[in-house]
LUMMI-355336 format. One record per residue: residue in three letters; z, x, y of N, C-alpha, C in turn. Coordinates in nm, 2 decimals. Each point is the difference from the previous one (the first is absolute). Last residue first. Layout:
<sites>
     r       nz       nx       ny      caz      cax      cay       cz       cx       cy
   ala        Z        X        Y        Z        X        Y        Z        X        Y
...
</sites>
This chain:
<sites>
     r       nz       nx       ny      caz      cax      cay       cz       cx       cy
   glu     1.96    -0.26     3.32     0.09    -0.11    -0.06     0.11     0.06    -0.08
   gly    -0.37     0.25     0.20     0.11    -0.04     0.10     0.10    -0.10    -0.05
   leu    -0.39     0.14    -0.25     0.09     0.12     0.01     0.12    -0.04     0.10
   asp    -0.35    -0.31    -0.05     0.08     0.01    -0.13     0.10     0.11     0.01
   asp    -0.30    -0.05     0.36     0.10    -0.11     0.00     0.09     0.01    -0.12
   met    -0.36     0.30     0.03     0.10     0.04     0.09     0.11    -0.11     0.01
   glu    -0.38    -0.10    -0.26     0.08     0.11    -0.06     0.11     0.04     0.09
   lys    -0.30    -0.31     0.17     0.08    -0.06    -0.11     0.09     0.10    -0.06
   lys    -0.33     0.14     0.31     0.12    -0.06     0.07     0.09    -0.06    -0.11
   pro    -0.31     0.41    -0.15    -0.02    -0.14     0.05     0.13    -0.06     0.05
   pro    -0.12     0.54    -0.01     0.07    -0.11    -0.08    -0.02    -0.13     0.07
   asp    -0.33     0.41     0.01     0.08    -0.07     0.09     0.07    -0.11    -0.07
   tyr    -0.35     0.46    -0.09     0.09    -0.10    -0.05     0.10    -0.05     0.11
   ser    -0.38     0.33     0.01    -0.01    -0.13     0.07     0.11    -0.10    -0.04
   glu    -0.07     0.44    -0.21     0.04     0.01     0.14     0.01    -0.13     0.08
   ile     0.06     0.15    -0.52    -0.08    -0.10     0.07     0.05     0.00     0.14
   lys     0.14     0.28    -0.40    -0.05     0.05     0.13    -0.09    -0.10     0.07
   leu     0.25     0.01    -0.44    -0.14    -0.03     0.00    -0.06     0.04     0.14
   ile     0.46     0.09    -0.06    -0.06     0.05    -0.12    -0.16    -0.02     0.00
   asp     0.31    -0.12     0.37     0.03     0.13    -0.04    -0.08     0.05    -0.12
   lys    -0.06    -0.44     0.20     0.00     0.10     0.11     0.02     0.14    -0.05
   asn    -0.02    -0.38    -0.31    -0.11    -0.01     0.09     0.00     0.12     0.10
   ile     0.37    -0.05    -0.30    -0.12     0.02    -0.08    -0.13     0.01     0.10
   ile     0.43    -0.10     0.19     0.00     0.13    -0.06    -0.13     0.03    -0.07
   arg     0.07    -0.44     0.17    -0.01     0.10     0.11    -0.01     0.14    -0.06
   glu     0.07    -0.34    -0.31    -0.13    -0.02     0.06    -0.02     0.10     0.11
   tyr     0.42    -0.03    -0.21    -0.09     0.08    -0.07    -0.15    -0.01     0.05
   val     0.34    -0.26     0.21     0.03     0.14     0.01    -0.10     0.09    -0.07
   pro    -0.03    -0.48    -0.04    -0.04     0.05     0.14     0.03     0.15     0.02
   met     0.15    -0.19    -0.41    -0.14     0.00     0.01    -0.05     0.05     0.13
   met     0.48    -0.08    -0.12    -0.06     0.14    -0.02    -0.15     0.00     0.02
   ile     0.27    -0.41     0.03     0.05     0.10     0.10    -0.08     0.13    -0.01
   gly    -0.09    -0.34    -0.31    -0.04    -0.05     0.13     0.05     0.09     0.11
   ala     0.12     0.09    -0.44    -0.14     0.03     0.02    -0.04    -0.05     0.14
   val     0.43    -0.11    -0.13    -0.01     0.15     0.01    -0.14     0.04     0.03
   pro     0.08    -0.47    -0.09     0.05     0.05     0.13    -0.01     0.15     0.02
   gly    -0.14    -0.17    -0.43    -0.08    -0.05     0.11     0.05     0.05     0.14
   val     0.25     0.10    -0.40    -0.13     0.07     0.01    -0.08    -0.04     0.12
   leu     0.42    -0.23    -0.12     0.01     0.14     0.06    -0.13     0.07     0.02
   phe     0.09    -0.44    -0.22     0.05    -0.01     0.13     0.01     0.13     0.08
   ala    -0.16    -0.05    -0.46    -0.07    -0.10     0.07     0.04     0.00     0.15
   cys     0.23     0.29    -0.31    -0.14     0.04     0.02    -0.07    -0.10     0.09
   ile     0.43    -0.11    -0.15     0.01     0.12     0.10    -0.14     0.04     0.04
   ile     0.03    -0.32    -0.34     0.03    -0.06     0.13     0.01     0.11     0.10
   thr    -0.08     0.14    -0.44    -0.11    -0.08     0.05     0.02    -0.06     0.14
   gly     0.35     0.22    -0.23    -0.09     0.10     0.05    -0.13    -0.07     0.06
   ile     0.34    -0.24    -0.23     0.04     0.03     0.13    -0.10     0.09     0.07
   gly    -0.22    -0.28    -0.37     0.12     0.08     0.00     0.04     0.02     0.15
   leu    -0.36    -0.32    -0.37     0.05     0.05     0.13     0.13     0.08    -0.01
   lys    -0.44    -0.14    -0.34     0.14     0.03     0.01     0.03     0.05     0.14
   gly    -0.39    -0.36    -0.21     0.03     0.14     0.04     0.14     0.02     0.02
   gly    -0.25    -0.42    -0.10     0.08     0.07    -0.10     0.03     0.14     0.02
   leu    -0.22    -0.35     0.29    -0.08     0.02    -0.12     0.07     0.08    -0.12
   ala     0.20    -0.08     0.43    -0.03    -0.13    -0.05    -0.08     0.01    -0.13
   phe     0.09     0.39     0.23     0.13    -0.05    -0.06    -0.03    -0.14    -0.06
   gly    -0.35     0.20     0.25     0.02     0.07    -0.12     0.13    -0.05    -0.08
   ile    -0.10    -0.18     0.42    -0.10    -0.04    -0.09     0.02     0.07    -0.14
   gly     0.28     0.14     0.36     0.02    -0.14    -0.04    -0.09    -0.05    -0.10
   ala    -0.07     0.43     0.18     0.12     0.00    -0.09     0.03    -0.14    -0.04
   phe    -0.36     0.06     0.29    -0.03     0.07    -0.12     0.12    -0.01    -0.10
   cys     0.06    -0.16     0.44    -0.09    -0.09    -0.08    -0.03     0.06    -0.13
   ile     0.25     0.26     0.30     0.08    -0.12    -0.05    -0.08    -0.09    -0.09
   asp    -0.22     0.36     0.22     0.08     0.04    -0.11     0.09    -0.11    -0.06
   val    -0.26    -0.09     0.38    -0.09     0.02    -0.12     0.08     0.04    -0.12
   ile     0.23    -0.04     0.42    -0.04    -0.13    -0.06    -0.09     0.01    -0.12
   ile     0.13     0.40     0.23     0.12    -0.07    -0.06    -0.04    -0.13    -0.07
   arg    -0.33     0.23     0.24     0.03     0.06    -0.12     0.12    -0.06    -0.07
   val    -0.12    -0.15     0.43    -0.10    -0.05    -0.10     0.03     0.07    -0.13
   ile     0.25     0.14     0.36     0.04    -0.13    -0.03    -0.09    -0.06    -0.11
   ser    -0.09     0.44     0.17     0.13    -0.01    -0.07     0.04    -0.14    -0.04
   phe    -0.40     0.08     0.25    -0.01     0.04    -0.14     0.13    -0.01    -0.07
   lys    -0.14    -0.30     0.43     0.06     0.13    -0.03     0.00     0.02    -0.15
   lys    -0.37    -0.32     0.20     0.14     0.00    -0.01     0.05     0.14    -0.04
   lys    -0.47    -0.23     0.04     0.06     0.07     0.12     0.15    -0.01     0.00
   ile    -0.33    -0.15    -0.34     0.07    -0.10     0.07     0.07     0.06     0.13
   lys    -0.27     0.28    -0.28    -0.08    -0.12     0.02     0.07    -0.11     0.08
   asp     0.20     0.42    -0.14    -0.11     0.03     0.10    -0.06    -0.14     0.04
   ser     0.34    -0.01    -0.33     0.05     0.04     0.12    -0.11     0.02     0.11
   ile    -0.13    -0.07    -0.44     0.06    -0.13     0.05     0.05     0.03     0.14
   val    -0.15     0.37    -0.24    -0.11    -0.08     0.04     0.05    -0.13     0.07
   leu     0.32     0.30    -0.19    -0.07     0.06     0.12    -0.11    -0.09     0.05
   ala     0.24    -0.12    -0.39     0.08    -0.02     0.12    -0.07     0.05     0.12
   val    -0.22     0.07    -0.41     0.03    -0.14     0.02     0.07    -0.03     0.13
   leu    -0.08     0.44    -0.17    -0.11    -0.05     0.09     0.03    -0.15     0.02
   asp     0.26     0.26    -0.30     0.04     0.02     0.14    -0.10    -0.07     0.09
   asn    -0.10     0.00    -0.46     0.12    -0.09     0.03     0.05     0.02     0.14
   pro    -0.38     0.27    -0.15    -0.03    -0.15     0.01     0.13    -0.08     0.03
   gly    -0.02     0.51     0.18    -0.01    -0.07    -0.13    -0.01    -0.15     0.02
   thr    -0.21     0.32     0.38     0.13    -0.01    -0.07    -0.01    -0.08    -0.12
   gly    -0.32     0.31     0.40     0.02    -0.11    -0.09     0.14     0.00    -0.05
   ala    -0.17     0.31     0.32    -0.08     0.02    -0.12     0.01    -0.12    -0.09
   gln     0.24     0.10     0.42    -0.13    -0.06     0.03    -0.09     0.02    -0.12
   ser     0.48     0.10     0.08    -0.09     0.11    -0.03    -0.14    -0.04     0.03
   lys     0.40    -0.29     0.02    -0.05     0.06     0.13    -0.09     0.12    -0.03
   ile     0.20    -0.23    -0.37    -0.07    -0.10     0.08    -0.07     0.06     0.13
   val     0.27     0.28    -0.28    -0.12    -0.04    -0.07    -0.08    -0.10     0.09
   ile     0.43     0.12     0.15    -0.10     0.12     0.01    -0.13    -0.04    -0.06
   ser     0.35    -0.31    -0.05    -0.05     0.01     0.14    -0.10     0.11     0.02
   met     0.21    -0.04    -0.42    -0.09    -0.10     0.02    -0.06     0.00     0.14
   gly     0.35     0.30    -0.10    -0.12     0.04    -0.06    -0.11    -0.11     0.02
   asn     0.42    -0.10     0.16    -0.06     0.11     0.08    -0.13     0.04    -0.06
   ala     0.25    -0.33    -0.23    -0.05    -0.05     0.12    -0.07     0.11     0.09
   leu     0.22     0.13    -0.41    -0.12    -0.08    -0.02    -0.06    -0.05     0.13
   ile     0.42     0.20     0.03    -0.11     0.10    -0.03    -0.13    -0.07    -0.03
   ile     0.37    -0.27     0.05    -0.03     0.06     0.13    -0.11     0.11    -0.02
   cys     0.16    -0.22    -0.38    -0.07    -0.10     0.08    -0.04     0.07     0.14
   gly     0.27     0.24    -0.30    -0.13    -0.01    -0.06    -0.09    -0.09     0.09
   met     0.46     0.05     0.11    -0.08     0.12     0.03    -0.14    -0.01    -0.05
   val     0.29    -0.35    -0.12    -0.03     0.00     0.14    -0.08     0.12     0.05
   asn     0.15    -0.01    -0.45    -0.10    -0.10     0.02    -0.04    -0.01     0.15
   tyr     0.34     0.29    -0.13    -0.13     0.05    -0.04    -0.11    -0.10     0.03
   met     0.44    -0.14     0.08    -0.04     0.10     0.10    -0.13     0.06    -0.04
   val     0.19    -0.30    -0.30    -0.04    -0.07     0.12    -0.05     0.10     0.11
   arg     0.19     0.18    -0.39    -0.13    -0.06    -0.03    -0.06    -0.08     0.12
   met     0.44     0.17     0.03    -0.10     0.11     0.00    -0.14    -0.05    -0.03
   ala     0.35    -0.30    -0.03    -0.01     0.04     0.14    -0.10     0.11     0.01
   leu     0.12    -0.15    -0.43    -0.08    -0.09     0.07    -0.03     0.04     0.14
   ser     0.11     0.39    -0.34     0.06    -0.12     0.05    -0.10    -0.09     0.07
   ile    -0.12     0.33    -0.42     0.01     0.00     0.15     0.06    -0.13     0.05
   glu    -0.07     0.33    -0.49     0.04    -0.13     0.06     0.02     0.02     0.16
   his    -0.35     0.33    -0.23     0.14    -0.04    -0.03     0.04    -0.13     0.07
   asp    -0.43     0.22     0.04     0.03     0.02    -0.14     0.14    -0.03    -0.04
   phe    -0.26     0.01     0.44     0.04    -0.13    -0.06     0.02     0.01    -0.15
   met    -0.14     0.37     0.28     0.10    -0.08     0.09     0.05    -0.12    -0.06
   pro    -0.34     0.27    -0.21     0.13     0.06    -0.01     0.11    -0.07     0.09
   ala    -0.46    -0.16     0.01     0.07    -0.02    -0.12     0.13     0.06    -0.01
   tyr    -0.36     0.03     0.35     0.13    -0.07     0.03     0.08    -0.02    -0.13
   leu    -0.43     0.20    -0.02     0.08     0.08     0.09     0.13    -0.06     0.02
   lys    -0.31    -0.24    -0.26     0.04     0.12    -0.07     0.09     0.09     0.09
   asn    -0.20    -0.37     0.20     0.10    -0.05    -0.10     0.06     0.12    -0.08
   phe    -0.36     0.07     0.30     0.13    -0.01     0.07     0.11    -0.05    -0.10
   leu    -0.45     0.03    -0.17     0.05     0.13     0.05     0.14     0.00     0.06
   asp    -0.22    -0.41    -0.12     0.04     0.07    -0.12     0.06     0.14     0.04
   ile    -0.19    -0.25     0.35     0.13    -0.06    -0.05     0.05     0.07    -0.12
   phe    -0.42     0.12     0.16     0.10     0.05     0.09     0.14    -0.06    -0.04
   pro    -0.39    -0.14    -0.24     0.04     0.14    -0.03     0.11     0.05     0.10
   gly    -0.16    -0.44     0.08     0.07     0.01    -0.13     0.04     0.15    -0.03
   gly    -0.27    -0.09     0.39     0.13    -0.06     0.01     0.08     0.02    -0.13
   phe    -0.47     0.13     0.09     0.11     0.10     0.00     0.14    -0.06     0.01
   val    -0.41    -0.28    -0.01    -0.02     0.11    -0.10     0.12     0.09    -0.01
   met    -0.03    -0.36     0.33     0.00    -0.06    -0.14     0.00     0.11    -0.10
   cys    -0.04     0.14     0.45     0.13    -0.06    -0.03     0.01    -0.06    -0.14
   leu    -0.41     0.16     0.15     0.09     0.11    -0.03     0.14    -0.05    -0.03
   ile    -0.33    -0.31     0.14    -0.02     0.04    -0.14     0.09     0.11    -0.03
   thr     0.02    -0.15     0.43     0.04    -0.11    -0.08    -0.02     0.04    -0.15
   gly    -0.14     0.29     0.34     0.14     0.01    -0.02     0.05    -0.11    -0.09
   ile    -0.45     0.02     0.16     0.02     0.09    -0.11     0.15     0.01    -0.04
   lys    -0.12    -0.45     0.24    -0.05     0.14     0.02     0.03     0.09    -0.12
   ile     0.02    -0.54     0.22    -0.02     0.07    -0.13    -0.06     0.14     0.03
   tyr     0.07    -0.33     0.35     0.13     0.05    -0.05    -0.01     0.09    -0.13
   ser    -0.37    -0.24     0.21     0.04     0.13     0.08     0.13     0.06    -0.05
   arg    -0.21    -0.43    -0.15    -0.02     0.12    -0.08     0.04     0.13     0.07
   asp     0.13    -0.53     0.02    -0.02     0.11     0.10    -0.01     0.13    -0.07
   val    -0.02    -0.44    -0.23     0.06    -0.03     0.13    -0.03     0.10     0.10
   ile    -0.16     0.06    -0.44    -0.06    -0.12     0.05     0.05    -0.03     0.14
   leu     0.17     0.37    -0.24    -0.15     0.02     0.02    -0.07    -0.12     0.06
   leu     0.46    -0.03    -0.13    -0.02     0.07     0.13    -0.15     0.03     0.03
   ile     0.11    -0.20    -0.42     0.03    -0.09     0.11    -0.02     0.06     0.14
   ile    -0.03     0.28    -0.38    -0.11    -0.09     0.01     0.01    -0.10     0.11
   ile     0.36     0.29    -0.09    -0.11     0.07     0.06    -0.12    -0.09     0.01
   ile     0.37    -0.17    -0.22     0.03     0.01     0.15    -0.11     0.07     0.07
   leu    -0.03    -0.03    -0.47    -0.02    -0.13     0.06     0.03     0.01     0.15
   ile     0.09     0.38    -0.25    -0.14    -0.02     0.01    -0.03    -0.13     0.07
   ser     0.45     0.08    -0.10    -0.05     0.09     0.10    -0.15    -0.01     0.02
   ile     0.19    -0.24    -0.35     0.04    -0.06     0.13    -0.05     0.09     0.11
   val    -0.07     0.17    -0.43    -0.08    -0.12     0.02     0.03    -0.06     0.14
   ile     0.27     0.36    -0.15    -0.13     0.04     0.04    -0.09    -0.12     0.03
   his     0.43    -0.09    -0.16     0.01     0.06     0.13    -0.14     0.04     0.05
   val     0.04    -0.15    -0.44     0.01    -0.11     0.09     0.00     0.05     0.15
   arg     0.02     0.32    -0.34    -0.13    -0.06     0.01    -0.01    -0.12     0.09
   gly     0.42     0.21    -0.09    -0.08     0.09     0.08    -0.14    -0.06     0.02
   his     0.31    -0.23    -0.28     0.04     0.00     0.14    -0.10     0.08     0.09
   thr    -0.22    -0.17    -0.44     0.12     0.07     0.03     0.04    -0.02     0.15
   ile    -0.35    -0.17    -0.44     0.06    -0.04     0.13     0.13     0.07     0.03
   phe    -0.24     0.04    -0.42    -0.06     0.08     0.11     0.04    -0.04     0.14
   asp     0.16    -0.22    -0.41     0.06     0.13     0.02    -0.07     0.08     0.12
   phe     0.05    -0.55    -0.03    -0.09     0.11    -0.05     0.06     0.13     0.03
   pro     0.12    -0.52     0.06     0.08     0.11    -0.05    -0.09     0.11    -0.07
   leu    -0.03    -0.42     0.35    -0.10     0.08    -0.06     0.07     0.13    -0.06
   phe     0.26    -0.34     0.21    -0.11    -0.08    -0.05    -0.11     0.08    -0.07
   arg     0.38     0.21     0.17     0.06    -0.11    -0.07    -0.11    -0.09    -0.05
   thr    -0.10     0.38     0.26     0.03     0.03    -0.15     0.06    -0.11    -0.07
   ile    -0.07    -0.04     0.47    -0.13     0.01    -0.07     0.02     0.02    -0.15
   thr     0.38    -0.01     0.28    -0.06    -0.13    -0.01    -0.13     0.00    -0.08
   arg     0.22     0.41     0.10     0.08    -0.08    -0.10    -0.06    -0.14    -0.02
   phe    -0.19     0.28     0.33    -0.02     0.06    -0.13     0.07    -0.08    -0.11
   leu     0.07    -0.11     0.45    -0.13    -0.04    -0.03    -0.03     0.05    -0.15
   gly     0.40     0.14     0.19     0.01    -0.15    -0.02    -0.14    -0.05    -0.05
   gln     0.03     0.46     0.13     0.08    -0.03    -0.12     0.00    -0.15    -0.04
   ile    -0.20     0.13     0.41    -0.08     0.04    -0.11     0.07    -0.02    -0.14
   phe     0.24    -0.09     0.40    -0.11    -0.09    -0.01    -0.09     0.03    -0.12
   val     0.34     0.30     0.10     0.06    -0.12    -0.05    -0.10    -0.11    -0.02
   asn    -0.14     0.39     0.21     0.01     0.02    -0.15     0.08    -0.11    -0.06
   phe    -0.04     0.01     0.47    -0.13    -0.02    -0.06     0.00     0.01    -0.15
   pro     0.41     0.07     0.25    -0.05    -0.14     0.00    -0.14    -0.02    -0.07
   asp     0.31     0.40    -0.17    -0.04    -0.03     0.14    -0.07    -0.14    -0.01
   ser     0.37     0.10    -0.37    -0.13     0.05     0.04    -0.03    -0.04     0.14
   gly     0.50     0.11    -0.21    -0.10    -0.10     0.01    -0.13     0.05     0.05
   leu     0.39     0.27    -0.06     0.06    -0.12     0.05    -0.10    -0.11     0.02
   asn    -0.01     0.50    -0.14     0.01    -0.10    -0.10     0.08    -0.12     0.05
   ala    -0.15     0.46     0.16     0.13    -0.06     0.04     0.03    -0.12    -0.09
   ser    -0.42     0.23    -0.02     0.11     0.07    -0.07     0.14    -0.06     0.03
   ile    -0.39    -0.16     0.23     0.00    -0.04    -0.14     0.12     0.06    -0.08
   phe    -0.06     0.13     0.45     0.03    -0.14     0.00     0.01    -0.05    -0.15
   leu    -0.16     0.43     0.08     0.15    -0.01     0.03     0.05    -0.14    -0.01
   ser    -0.46     0.06    -0.03     0.06     0.05    -0.12     0.16     0.00     0.01
   val    -0.27    -0.12     0.38    -0.01    -0.10    -0.11     0.08     0.04    -0.13
   gly    -0.04     0.31     0.36     0.09    -0.11     0.03     0.00    -0.11    -0.11
   ala    -0.31     0.34    -0.02     0.14     0.07    -0.02     0.10    -0.11     0.02
   his    -0.43    -0.12     0.09     0.04    -0.02    -0.14     0.12     0.09    -0.04
   ala    -0.17     0.01     0.45     0.03    -0.14    -0.03     0.05    -0.01    -0.15
   ile    -0.15     0.42     0.15     0.13    -0.03     0.06     0.04    -0.15    -0.04
   ala    -0.43     0.15    -0.12     0.11     0.08    -0.08     0.14    -0.04     0.05
   leu    -0.37    -0.17     0.24     0.01    -0.07    -0.13     0.11     0.07    -0.09
   gly    -0.11     0.19     0.42     0.08    -0.13     0.02     0.02    -0.07    -0.14
   val    -0.27     0.38     0.01     0.14     0.04     0.03     0.08    -0.13     0.01
   met    -0.45    -0.06    -0.06     0.06     0.05    -0.12     0.14     0.04     0.02
   leu    -0.25    -0.14     0.38     0.02    -0.11    -0.09     0.07     0.05    -0.13
   ile    -0.15     0.32     0.30     0.12    -0.07     0.06     0.04    -0.11    -0.09
   ile    -0.39     0.23    -0.11     0.12     0.08    -0.03     0.12    -0.07     0.05
   val    -0.41    -0.21     0.09     0.04    -0.01    -0.14     0.12     0.09    -0.03
   lys    -0.17     0.02     0.43     0.05    -0.13    -0.02     0.05    -0.02    -0.15
   lys    -0.23     0.40     0.12     0.13     0.00     0.06     0.07    -0.14    -0.02
   ile    -0.45     0.05    -0.13     0.09     0.08    -0.09     0.14     0.00     0.05
   thr    -0.32    -0.20     0.28     0.02    -0.09    -0.12     0.09     0.08    -0.10
   leu    -0.14     0.23     0.38     0.09    -0.11     0.04     0.04    -0.09    -0.12
   val    -0.33     0.34    -0.05     0.13     0.06     0.01     0.11    -0.11     0.03
   val    -0.45    -0.14    -0.01     0.05     0.04    -0.13     0.14     0.05     0.00
   lys    -0.22    -0.08     0.41     0.04    -0.13    -0.07     0.05     0.03    -0.14
   asn    -0.16     0.36     0.25     0.12    -0.04     0.05     0.05    -0.13    -0.06
   glu    -0.43     0.16    -0.11     0.11     0.09    -0.06     0.13    -0.05     0.05
   lys    -0.37    -0.21     0.18     0.02    -0.04    -0.14     0.11     0.08    -0.07
   met    -0.13     0.12     0.44     0.07    -0.13     0.00     0.03    -0.05    -0.14
</sites>
């Protein structure tokens, strides 16, 4: 039994890492399109600019503000419901940056010349769709997910509302607060806010069935009624 549990955990982590790689392939394509940051990073950018306005220290960087906010989210969740904090939460924080750097290098030849606005919008939309699929796999891996994605997931679970709607609202809040604090919005930010949530809402029940039944071999898996209702909508 102990060995089976270890094997199951390894499978979950592998699924999470695959989903994480796919998600950041989408993030990198989104970034490379250069049409604006995703809503969470607009929030981080605005917070960073506000902090450095009052505390102009060199050690305060965008990346370090991102890490601090991620840690704060984890601390809050440890108080509210620590069951959401798993090994995948840490893996997402550790491997997110390296994956983005890797895919940025791979995409570089695609963006080393002038690209039309229409093409950049297309790449942005593709990036959002890829991101939503990867994020859905990560969430349904049962190994945990990144701190920023946990915000919408936890709220959705606690108030019993569809993830797709909650994700849109959370992204709009992140983007709005970030913009008010001095962050930069773009058309890509708007596309991301209104596309990632709905695509993830459609794909999460699909990946849940595939992961539980075909990969993890959970024989007793029975989709909850809410999931079937979501698929029917």
